[in-house]
C-alpha positions as a Markdown table, in Angstrom:
| # | Residue | x | y | z |
|---|---|---|---|---|
| 1 | Met | -15.1 | -172.4 | -32.6 |
| 2 | Gln | -12.1 | -173.0 | -30.4 |
| 3 | Thr | -8.7 | -171.2 | -30.9 |
| 4 | Thr | -5.3 | -172.7 | -30.2 |
| 5 | Phe | -1.9 | -171.0 | -30.0 |
| 6 | Glu | 0.9 | -173.0 | -29.1 |
| 7 | Val | 4.8 | -172.0 | -28.6 |
| 8 | Lys | 6.8 | -175.3 | -29.3 |
| 9 | Asn | 10.1 | -173.6 | -30.4 |
| 10 | Asn | 13.4 | -173.6 | -28.7 |
| 11 | Thr | 15.1 | -170.7 | -30.8 |
| 12 | Pro | 17.4 | -168.6 | -28.8 |
| 13 | Ile | 15.4 | -165.1 | -27.9 |
| 14 | Asn | 18.2 | -163.0 | -29.2 |
| 15 | Thr | 17.7 | -164.6 | -32.6 |
| 16 | Asp | 17.8 | -162.0 | -35.6 |
| 17 | Glu | 14.6 | -164.2 | -37.6 |
| 18 | Lys | 11.8 | -161.7 | -37.6 |
| 19 | Leu | 9.1 | -162.4 | -34.9 |
| 20 | Thr | 6.1 | -164.2 | -36.8 |
| 21 | Leu | 3.3 | -165.9 | -35.6 |
| 22 | Ser | 2.3 | -169.6 | -37.3 |
| 23 | Leu | -2.2 | -169.5 | -37.2 |
| 24 | Asn | -3.9 | -172.8 | -37.7 |
| 25 | Ile | -7.4 | -174.0 | -37.6 |
| 26 | Asp | -8.6 | -177.5 | -37.3 |
| 27 | Lys | -10.5 | -178.0 | -40.4 |
| 28 | Glu | -11.7 | -175.9 | -43.4 |
| 29 | Glu | -15.5 | -176.5 | -43.1 |
| 30 | Tyr | -17.9 | -175.9 | -39.8 |
| 31 | Leu | -21.7 | -176.4 | -39.0 |
| 32 | Pro | -23.8 | -173.6 | -37.3 |
| 33 | Gly | -23.1 | -174.4 | -33.4 |
| 34 | Asp | -19.7 | -175.9 | -34.4 |
| 35 | Thr | -16.4 | -174.9 | -32.3 |
| 36 | Val | -13.8 | -173.5 | -34.0 |
| 37 | His | -10.3 | -175.1 | -32.9 |
| 38 | Ile | -7.5 | -172.3 | -34.0 |
| 39 | Ser | -4.1 | -172.7 | -32.8 |
| 40 | Gly | -0.9 | -171.1 | -33.8 |
| 41 | Ser | 2.7 | -170.4 | -32.2 |
| 42 | Leu | 5.2 | -168.2 | -32.3 |
| 43 | Asn | 9.1 | -169.0 | -34.0 |
| 44 | Lys | 10.4 | -167.1 | -30.8 |
| 45 | Val | 9.9 | -168.2 | -26.6 |
| 46 | Ile | 8.2 | -164.7 | -26.1 |
| 47 | Phe | 5.3 | -163.9 | -24.1 |
| 48 | Leu | 3.1 | -161.3 | -25.8 |
| 49 | Asp | 1.0 | -158.3 | -23.6 |
| 50 | Gln | -0.6 | -157.6 | -27.0 |
| 51 | Leu | -2.5 | -160.3 | -29.1 |
| 52 | Asn | -6.2 | -159.9 | -30.0 |
| 53 | Leu | -8.6 | -162.4 | -32.0 |
| 54 | Val | -11.4 | -161.6 | -34.0 |
| 55 | Val | -13.6 | -164.0 | -36.1 |
| 56 | Leu | -15.8 | -162.2 | -39.1 |
| 57 | Leu | -17.5 | -163.0 | -42.3 |
| 58 | Glu | -15.8 | -162.4 | -45.1 |
| 59 | Asp | -18.1 | -160.1 | -46.5 |
| 60 | Glu | -17.9 | -157.7 | -42.7 |
| 61 | Asn | -13.6 | -158.4 | -44.2 |
| 62 | Lys | -14.2 | -156.8 | -47.3 |
| 63 | Ile | -12.5 | -153.0 | -46.5 |
| 64 | Asn | -9.0 | -153.9 | -47.3 |
| 65 | Cys | -7.6 | -150.3 | -45.6 |
| 66 | Gly | -5.4 | -152.2 | -42.7 |
| 67 | Thr | -5.6 | -152.3 | -38.9 |
| 68 | Leu | -3.7 | -149.0 | -38.8 |
| 69 | Tyr | -6.9 | -147.1 | -40.1 |
| 70 | Cys | -9.5 | -149.3 | -39.6 |
| 71 | Gly | -8.7 | -151.6 | -36.6 |
| 72 | Leu | -9.6 | -155.4 | -36.6 |
| 73 | Gly | -13.3 | -154.8 | -37.0 |
| 74 | Gly | -16.1 | -157.2 | -34.8 |
| 75 | Lys | -15.8 | -158.2 | -31.4 |
| 76 | Gln | -12.0 | -158.5 | -30.0 |
| 77 | Ile | -10.6 | -160.8 | -27.9 |
| 78 | Asp | -7.4 | -160.5 | -25.9 |
| 79 | Leu | -5.7 | -163.7 | -26.6 |
| 80 | Ser | -2.9 | -162.6 | -24.0 |
| 81 | Lys | -5.1 | -163.7 | -21.0 |
| 82 | Tyr | -5.4 | -167.4 | -22.9 |
| 83 | Tyr | -1.6 | -168.3 | -22.6 |
| 84 | Asp | -0.7 | -171.8 | -21.2 |
| 85 | Ser | 2.1 | -174.1 | -21.4 |
| 86 | Gly | 3.8 | -172.2 | -24.2 |
| 87 | Ala | 0.6 | -171.8 | -26.1 |
| 88 | Tyr | -2.5 | -169.4 | -26.7 |
| 89 | Lys | -5.9 | -171.1 | -26.7 |
| 90 | Tyr | -9.2 | -170.0 | -27.3 |
| 91 | Asp | -12.3 | -171.8 | -28.2 |
| 92 | Tyr | -14.5 | -169.8 | -30.2 |
| 93 | Val | -17.8 | -171.5 | -30.7 |
| 94 | Ile | -19.7 | -170.6 | -33.9 |
| 95 | Pro | -24.0 | -169.3 | -33.3 |
| 96 | Gln | -26.3 | -171.5 | -34.6 |
| 97 | Ser | -27.8 | -168.2 | -36.3 |
| 98 | Ala | -24.4 | -167.8 | -38.1 |
| 99 | Ser | -24.9 | -167.0 | -42.0 |
| 100 | Leu | -23.4 | -169.4 | -44.1 |
| 101 | Gly | -20.2 | -168.5 | -46.3 |
| 102 | Asn | -16.1 | -167.7 | -46.1 |
| 103 | Tyr | -15.1 | -166.5 | -42.8 |
| 104 | Val | -11.9 | -164.6 | -41.8 |
| 105 | Val | -9.7 | -165.4 | -38.7 |
| 106 | Lys | -7.6 | -162.4 | -37.8 |
| 107 | Val | -4.9 | -162.0 | -35.0 |
| 108 | Asp | -3.0 | -158.7 | -34.8 |
| 109 | Ala | 0.1 | -158.3 | -32.4 |
| 110 | Gln | 2.6 | -155.5 | -32.1 |
| 111 | Phe | 4.7 | -157.1 | -35.2 |
| 112 | Gly | 2.1 | -157.8 | -37.6 |
| 113 | Thr | -1.9 | -159.4 | -38.3 |
| 114 | Phe | -1.4 | -162.9 | -39.4 |
| 115 | Thr | -5.1 | -164.5 | -41.4 |
| 116 | Lys | -6.9 | -168.2 | -41.5 |
| 117 | Ala | -9.8 | -168.8 | -43.6 |
| 118 | Phe | -12.4 | -171.4 | -43.1 |
| 119 | Lys | -16.3 | -171.7 | -44.2 |
| 120 | Val | -19.5 | -172.6 | -42.2 |
| 121 | Val | -21.8 | -174.8 | -44.6 |
| 122 | Glu | -25.2 | -175.9 | -44.4 |
| 123 | Lys | -25.4 | -179.3 | -43.0 |
| 124 | Lys | -26.2 | -182.0 | -45.4 |
| 125 | Ile | -29.4 | -183.8 | -44.7 |
| 126 | Thr | -29.5 | -187.7 | -45.8 |
| 127 | Pro | -32.2 | -188.7 | -47.6 |
| 128 | Ile | -33.8 | -191.5 | -45.6 |
| 129 | Glu | -35.3 | -193.8 | -47.3 |
| 130 | Thr | -39.2 | -193.6 | -47.2 |
| 131 | Gln | -40.5 | -195.9 | -49.5 |
| 132 | Pro | -39.4 | -199.8 | -48.6 |
| 133 | Lys | -37.4 | -201.6 | -51.3 |
| 134 | Lys | -39.2 | -203.9 | -53.7 |
| 135 | Ile | -38.5 | -207.7 | -55.0 |
| 136 | Ser | -40.5 | -209.8 | -56.9 |
| 137 | Glu | -40.9 | -213.5 | -58.5 |
| 138 | Lys | -42.0 | -214.3 | -61.4 |
| 139 | Phe | -44.1 | -217.2 | -62.6 |
| 140 | Asn | -44.7 | -218.1 | -66.3 |
| 141 | Arg | -45.9 | -220.3 | -68.6 |
| 142 | Ile | -48.0 | -222.9 | -66.3 |
| 143 | Thr | -50.8 | -224.6 | -67.8 |
| 144 | Asp | -52.2 | -226.2 | -64.4 |
| 145 | Leu | -56.3 | -226.3 | -64.1 |
| 146 | Ser | -55.8 | -225.0 | -60.8 |
| 147 | Ile | -52.8 | -223.1 | -59.5 |
| 148 | Gln | -51.8 | -222.2 | -55.6 |
| 149 | Ile | -50.2 | -218.8 | -55.1 |
| 150 | Pro | -48.9 | -218.6 | -51.7 |
| 151 | Leu | -48.6 | -215.2 | -49.9 |
| 152 | Val | -46.4 | -215.2 | -47.2 |
| 153 | Glu | -43.6 | -213.6 | -45.7 |
| 154 | Lys | -40.0 | -215.0 | -46.8 |
| 155 | Thr | -36.6 | -214.2 | -46.9 |
| 156 | Ile | -35.3 | -213.3 | -50.0 |
| 157 | Gln | -31.5 | -212.3 | -50.8 |
| 158 | Asp | -30.9 | -212.0 | -47.0 |
| 159 | Gln | -33.7 | -209.9 | -46.1 |
| 160 | Thr | -37.2 | -210.6 | -44.7 |
| 161 | Val | -40.2 | -209.7 | -47.4 |
| 162 | Ser | -43.9 | -209.2 | -47.0 |
| 163 | Pro | -46.4 | -209.7 | -50.0 |
| 164 | Lys | -47.7 | -206.5 | -51.2 |
| 165 | Val | -48.6 | -206.7 | -55.0 |
| 166 | Leu | -50.3 | -209.7 | -57.0 |
| 167 | Gln | -50.8 | -209.7 | -60.7 |
| 168 | Gly | -51.8 | -211.9 | -62.8 |
| 169 | Ser | -52.3 | -213.0 | -66.5 |
| 170 | Leu | -54.4 | -215.4 | -68.6 |
| 171 | Val | -53.3 | -216.1 | -72.2 |
| 172 | Val | -55.3 | -217.5 | -74.7 |
| 173 | Lys | -56.1 | -218.5 | -78.4 |
| 174 | Arg | -58.3 | -216.1 | -80.1 |
| 175 | Asp | -61.6 | -218.1 | -81.2 |
| 176 | Glu | -61.5 | -219.4 | -77.1 |
| 177 | Val | -61.4 | -216.4 | -75.7 |
| 178 | Ser | -65.0 | -216.6 | -74.1 |
| 179 | Lys | -64.7 | -220.1 | -72.9 |
| 180 | Val | -61.8 | -219.8 | -70.9 |
| 181 | Asn | -61.7 | -217.2 | -67.7 |
| 182 | Ile | -60.0 | -217.0 | -64.5 |
| 183 | Arg | -61.5 | -217.8 | -61.0 |
| 184 | Leu | -59.4 | -216.0 | -57.9 |
| 185 | Leu | -60.2 | -217.3 | -54.5 |
| 186 | Thr | -58.9 | -216.7 | -51.5 |
| 187 | Glu | -57.3 | -219.6 | -48.6 |
| 188 | Gly | -61.2 | -218.9 | -46.8 |
| 189 | Gly | -63.2 | -219.5 | -50.1 |
| 190 | Gln | -64.0 | -216.3 | -50.8 |
| 191 | Cys | -64.1 | -215.5 | -54.7 |
| 192 | Ile | -62.4 | -212.3 | -55.8 |
| 193 | Ile | -62.4 | -212.3 | -59.4 |
| 194 | Gly | -65.1 | -214.5 | -61.4 |
| 195 | Gln | -68.3 | -215.1 | -63.3 |
| 196 | Thr | -70.5 | -216.0 | -60.6 |
| 197 | Ser | -72.7 | -213.9 | -58.9 |
| 198 | Asp | -70.8 | -214.8 | -55.2 |
| 199 | Cys | -67.3 | -212.9 | -56.4 |
| 200 | Leu | -66.2 | -209.2 | -55.6 |
| 201 | Val | -65.6 | -208.6 | -59.3 |
| 202 | Ser | -66.7 | -210.1 | -62.0 |
| 203 | Lys | -66.2 | -207.7 | -65.1 |
| 204 | Ser | -63.8 | -205.0 | -65.8 |
| 205 | Thr | -62.9 | -202.0 | -63.4 |
| 206 | Arg | -61.8 | -199.4 | -66.0 |
| 207 | Thr | -64.5 | -196.8 | -65.5 |
| 208 | Leu | -63.6 | -192.4 | -66.7 |
| 209 | Asp | -62.7 | -192.1 | -62.6 |
| 210 | Ser | -60.7 | -195.1 | -61.7 |
| 211 | Asp | -58.9 | -198.0 | -63.3 |
| 212 | Tyr | -59.9 | -200.3 | -60.3 |
| 213 | Ser | -62.2 | -201.3 | -57.9 |
| 214 | Ile | -62.1 | -201.2 | -53.7 |
| 215 | Val | -63.3 | -204.4 | -52.3 |
| 216 | Gln | -63.7 | -206.0 | -48.6 |
| 217 | Ile | -61.3 | -209.7 | -48.6 |
| 218 | Asp | -61.2 | -211.0 | -45.5 |
| 219 | Gly | -61.9 | -207.7 | -43.7 |
| 220 | Thr | -59.3 | -205.4 | -45.9 |
| 221 | Gly | -59.6 | -203.2 | -47.8 |
| 222 | Phe | -58.2 | -204.0 | -51.6 |
| 223 | Lys | -57.9 | -202.5 | -54.6 |
| 224 | Val | -58.7 | -204.6 | -57.3 |
| 225 | Gln | -57.9 | -204.4 | -61.3 |
| 226 | Tyr | -59.6 | -206.3 | -63.8 |
| 227 | Ser | -59.4 | -206.3 | -67.4 |
| 228 | Gly | -62.6 | -208.2 | -67.6 |
| 229 | Pro | -63.0 | -211.4 | -69.2 |
| 230 | Gly | -63.2 | -212.0 | -72.9 |
| 231 | Pro | -59.7 | -210.4 | -74.2 |
| 232 | Ile | -56.7 | -212.9 | -75.8 |
| 233 | Leu | -54.7 | -211.3 | -72.5 |
| 234 | Glu | -56.9 | -211.5 | -69.2 |
| 235 | Lys | -55.1 | -210.2 | -66.4 |
| 236 | Phe | -55.5 | -208.3 | -62.7 |
| 237 | Thr | -53.6 | -206.7 | -59.9 |
| 238 | Ile | -54.2 | -206.7 | -56.5 |
| 239 | Met | -52.8 | -204.8 | -53.9 |
| 240 | Pro | -54.2 | -203.6 | -50.2 |
| 241 | Glu | -55.9 | -199.7 | -50.1 |
| 242 | Ser | -53.4 | -198.8 | -47.7 |
| 243 | Asp | -50.0 | -198.2 | -48.7 |
| 244 | Leu | -49.0 | -198.9 | -45.4 |
| 245 | Asn | -50.8 | -202.9 | -45.6 |
| 246 | Thr | -49.3 | -205.8 | -47.0 |
| 247 | Ile | -50.9 | -209.4 | -48.0 |
| 248 | Gln | -51.9 | -211.2 | -45.0 |
| 249 | Asp | -50.1 | -214.4 | -45.0 |
| 250 | Ser | -52.4 | -217.2 | -47.1 |
| 251 | Val | -52.9 | -219.3 | -50.0 |
| 252 | Trp | -55.0 | -217.7 | -52.6 |
| 253 | Thr | -56.1 | -220.2 | -55.6 |
| 254 | Val | -56.6 | -219.3 | -59.1 |
| 255 | Asp | -58.9 | -221.7 | -60.6 |
| 256 | Leu | -59.0 | -221.9 | -64.9 |
| 257 | Val | -61.9 | -222.0 | -66.2 |
| 258 | Lys | -62.1 | -224.2 | -69.3 |
| 259 | Glu | -62.0 | -227.5 | -71.0 |
| 260 | Gln | -58.9 | -229.7 | -70.6 |
| 261 | Asp | -58.1 | -229.9 | -73.9 |
| 262 | Gln | -58.3 | -225.7 | -74.3 |
| 263 | Tyr | -55.0 | -224.2 | -74.6 |
| 264 | Ser | -54.1 | -221.2 | -71.7 |
| 265 | Lys | -50.7 | -220.2 | -70.2 |
| 266 | Phe | -51.1 | -218.4 | -66.9 |
| 267 | Tyr | -48.4 | -216.1 | -65.6 |
| 268 | Tyr | -48.2 | -214.3 | -62.1 |
| 269 | Thr | -45.9 | -212.4 | -60.1 |
| 270 | Ile | -46.0 | -211.5 | -56.7 |
| 271 | Thr | -44.1 | -208.4 | -55.7 |
| 272 | Tyr | -42.7 | -208.1 | -51.8 |
| 273 | Val | -41.3 | -205.4 | -50.0 |
| 274 | Ser | -39.2 | -205.3 | -46.4 |
| 275 | Ala | -41.2 | -206.3 | -43.2 |
| 276 | Gln | -41.7 | -203.8 | -40.9 |
């Protein structure tokens, strides 16, 4: 902390006005380790050979019995040694280990004791956003037999994002649920979801222990959640197994296994996160 006393006054020395000291500090709140700048001025141009300063935690200043009986308390600093060009100046550094709370600056002279209060507060920690911002694109009511889904890094809302999660759902007529199904393929032709033996997932992934299965897609671990074939609403969710990973740039394909005239509508959503 820094204490500064300045004498900027042209009042004649022989004035009848009572001698007083104006005491100031540069702000009201500080952090442990900060420097407090204290400043003050006399209402008369006069040098004082006794001017003592002390900084106290408010709890240490509760004995309100006056300096005549109790003294200033705490470690006293002789400000008369810090006189320069009409001002008394001193920097007081708050210890890093200082207690939080209210403090009092006390200055004692032959003609009175003057005080100023401030607070030592805890540093406010600004939360760091640990989760990347998510942006979603939705595509609805697709009736095509084959749907290509580009999973690529792109710019949305003036920010570069990468695909993180792919969700899809298929709606069919109640009497045709067993005749219409999803077949999901990677760009390289690997079958992720489908009813043939070469597909990684062909039935519901729900078990007593988990809602998803872990599979290897193009050498990377993925979580696949799948409702299984058969229901009116057949749906899936796919995302990288590691929270740190995103889906590598590629184009996946959803083929609808059905007859040309059978009713179906496919919906999908791609969720993106800020590119690292």
